[in-house]
VMD Tcl script that draws the C-alpha trace (Angstrom):
set ca {
  {87.59 15.29 -39.42}
  {84.62 17.64 -38.55}
  {80.96 16.93 -39.62}
  {79.62 20.11 -41.18}
  {76.25 19.20 -42.32}
  {74.24 15.88 -42.80}
  {71.33 15.16 -45.26}
  {69.24 11.92 -44.70}
  {68.78 10.20 -47.97}
  {67.00 7.07 -46.72}
  {65.44 5.86 -43.31}
  {65.11 2.16 -43.21}
  {64.17 -0.69 -40.67}
  {67.78 -1.68 -40.24}
  {69.79 1.36 -41.27}
  {69.78 4.95 -42.55}
  {71.89 6.43 -45.35}
  {73.34 10.04 -44.86}
  {75.24 12.26 -47.29}
  {77.58 14.00 -44.87}
  {79.85 17.15 -45.66}
  {82.95 17.16 -43.84}
  {86.07 19.11 -43.25}
  {89.04 16.67 -43.57}
  {92.43 16.83 -41.39}
  {94.09 18.80 -44.32}
  {91.25 21.48 -44.19}
  {89.63 20.49 -47.37}
  {85.93 19.62 -47.50}
  {84.05 16.82 -49.26}
  {81.01 14.68 -49.13}
  {80.78 11.20 -47.88}
  {77.93 8.51 -47.88}
  {77.44 7.14 -44.48}
  {75.38 4.17 -43.39}
  {74.08 4.75 -39.98}
  {73.50 1.70 -37.88}
  {72.57 1.60 -34.16}
  {75.19 -1.07 -33.54}
  {74.92 -4.74 -32.62}
  {76.06 -7.34 -30.16}
  {77.30 -11.11 -30.89}
  {78.03 -13.81 -28.65}
  {80.20 -17.05 -28.74}
  {78.04 -19.48 -26.77}
  {79.86 -22.12 -24.85}
  {77.89 -25.35 -24.02}
  {81.14 -26.57 -22.15}
  {83.46 -24.86 -19.89}
  {86.48 -23.91 -22.00}
  {88.72 -23.97 -18.90}
  {88.13 -27.63 -18.27}
  {86.71 -29.39 -21.23}
  {89.29 -30.79 -23.64}
  {87.32 -29.77 -26.68}
  {84.37 -27.55 -25.41}
  {81.45 -27.35 -27.62}
  {79.89 -24.01 -28.95}
  {76.78 -23.00 -30.49}
  {76.95 -22.09 -34.28}
  {74.24 -20.91 -36.60}
  {73.87 -21.60 -40.14}
  {71.83 -18.81 -41.32}
  {70.37 -17.75 -44.75}
  {71.66 -14.12 -45.73}
  {70.32 -12.61 -48.90}
  {73.62 -10.52 -49.40}
  {75.54 -13.89 -49.25}
  {73.12 -15.54 -51.63}
  {72.81 -18.49 -49.18}
  {73.57 -20.04 -45.86}
  {76.52 -18.87 -43.85}
  {78.07 -19.72 -40.44}
  {77.78 -17.28 -37.73}
  {77.42 -16.80 -34.04}
  {74.26 -15.53 -32.53}
  {74.02 -11.72 -33.19}
  {71.59 -8.91 -33.69}
  {71.12 -5.14 -33.77}
  {70.83 -2.98 -30.48}
  {67.23 -1.71 -30.15}
  {68.02 2.00 -30.88}
  {64.56 3.16 -29.77}
  {65.48 1.94 -26.16}
  {69.08 2.67 -26.42}
  {69.68 -1.00 -25.42}
  {72.86 -1.83 -23.55}
  {75.14 -4.15 -25.55}
  {75.11 -6.82 -22.95}
  {71.36 -6.75 -22.77}
  {71.23 -7.18 -26.67}
  {73.83 -10.18 -26.60}
  {71.60 -11.92 -23.96}
  {68.43 -11.26 -25.89}
  {69.81 -12.52 -29.25}
  {71.24 -15.58 -27.76}
  {67.86 -16.69 -26.43}
  {65.95 -15.58 -29.43}
  {68.08 -17.31 -31.91}
  {69.15 -20.46 -30.12}
  {66.77 -20.91 -27.09}
  {69.75 -20.53 -24.59}
  {70.11 -18.30 -21.61}
  {73.56 -17.36 -20.46}
  {74.31 -17.74 -16.78}
  {77.43 -15.75 -17.33}
  {78.44 -13.38 -19.97}
  {81.99 -12.11 -20.58}
  {82.87 -9.10 -22.78}
  {85.45 -9.96 -25.56}
  {85.97 -6.58 -27.54}
  {84.08 -4.16 -29.71}
  {84.88 -3.95 -33.43}
  {84.04 -1.53 -36.35}
  {82.59 -3.43 -38.97}
  {83.61 -1.57 -42.07}
  {84.36 2.28 -41.06}
  {84.98 3.40 -44.58}
  {81.27 3.79 -45.05}
  {79.41 2.99 -41.84}
  {79.43 3.78 -38.18}
  {78.26 0.22 -37.18}
  {80.03 -1.19 -34.26}
  {79.50 -4.83 -33.01}
  {80.10 -5.65 -29.20}
  {81.45 -9.20 -28.88}
  {80.78 -11.61 -25.90}
  {81.38 -15.05 -24.80}
  {78.62 -16.70 -22.97}
  {78.84 -19.54 -20.25}
  {76.78 -21.88 -18.04}
  {74.02 -22.12 -20.75}
  {70.60 -23.39 -20.03}
  {67.56 -23.99 -22.32}
  {65.01 -21.18 -21.74}
  {61.43 -22.10 -20.83}
  {60.03 -20.50 -24.05}
  {62.59 -21.85 -26.49}
  {63.85 -19.52 -29.36}
  {61.77 -16.49 -30.49}
  {63.18 -15.89 -34.14}
  {61.93 -13.11 -36.29}
  {59.96 -14.10 -39.36}
  {62.75 -13.29 -41.80}
  {65.30 -15.42 -39.82}
  {65.96 -18.77 -41.39}
  {68.64 -20.64 -39.29}
  {69.79 -24.03 -38.04}
  {71.60 -24.49 -34.63}
  {74.71 -26.70 -34.60}
  {76.44 -27.81 -31.51}
  {80.14 -27.68 -32.64}
  {83.23 -28.79 -30.93}
  {85.87 -25.97 -30.61}
  {88.41 -27.85 -32.86}
  {85.83 -28.27 -35.59}
  {85.10 -24.50 -35.27}
  {88.71 -23.71 -35.69}
  {88.99 -25.98 -38.71}
  {86.04 -24.47 -40.35}
  {87.62 -20.97 -39.78}
  {90.98 -22.00 -41.03}
  {89.31 -23.76 -43.98}
  {87.13 -20.83 -45.03}
  {83.88 -22.50 -44.16}
  {83.21 -19.70 -41.75}
  {83.34 -16.35 -43.60}
  {81.38 -13.96 -41.51}
  {83.66 -11.30 -40.26}
  {82.13 -10.92 -36.63}
  {82.11 -14.65 -36.23}
  {85.86 -15.09 -37.42}
  {87.02 -12.19 -35.10}
  {85.05 -13.43 -32.14}
  {86.20 -17.04 -32.48}
  {89.81 -15.96 -33.19}
  {89.74 -13.51 -30.24}
  {88.89 -16.42 -27.92}
  {91.57 -18.64 -29.53}
  {94.19 -15.93 -29.16}
  {93.41 -14.52 -25.92}
  {91.40 -16.84 -23.87}
  {91.93 -20.42 -22.71}
  {89.91 -22.88 -24.66}
  {91.15 -26.12 -23.50}
}
mol new
graphics top color blue
foreach p $ca { graphics top sphere $p radius 0.5 }
foreach p [lrange $ca 0 end-1] q [lrange $ca 1 end] { graphics top cylinder $p $q radius 0.2 }
display resetview
């Protein structure tokens, strides 16, 4: 697909909306609404070493989300600072501390996902954090962030995912990625 032109319809704090004219693979042209997003990073914070602990604990956040009309379970996450062209690992570290008050001694990249490529270019870089310590300053949440921190055993997080209590896409993918591809006990 080839971008022929793009018209900015809305510029916002979190995202922009463009109307793109594109040439499709068959040579035809059309218009698509595209939500432009700078990208994000999210992190599965391990309080215990998953290689040695029988049921390692992780940090989950129960956060109010307007779009979900209530509180949902998530891992710490946030958008990349587009103005600074922030590196995903730096964003993951920053968001972990801002939302939970923890600092990671070690961060490991899991994968990168497209959230909903049918209408947005947003990607989320997923990480696991280890060797956590509380920061001197505690958390530094934004004024519109309402969340609770929960230390959750891995087995309970998996039960929450299996039972439908965790419905956030990035959180499910990150947790199931760790479960499927990394040693957790």
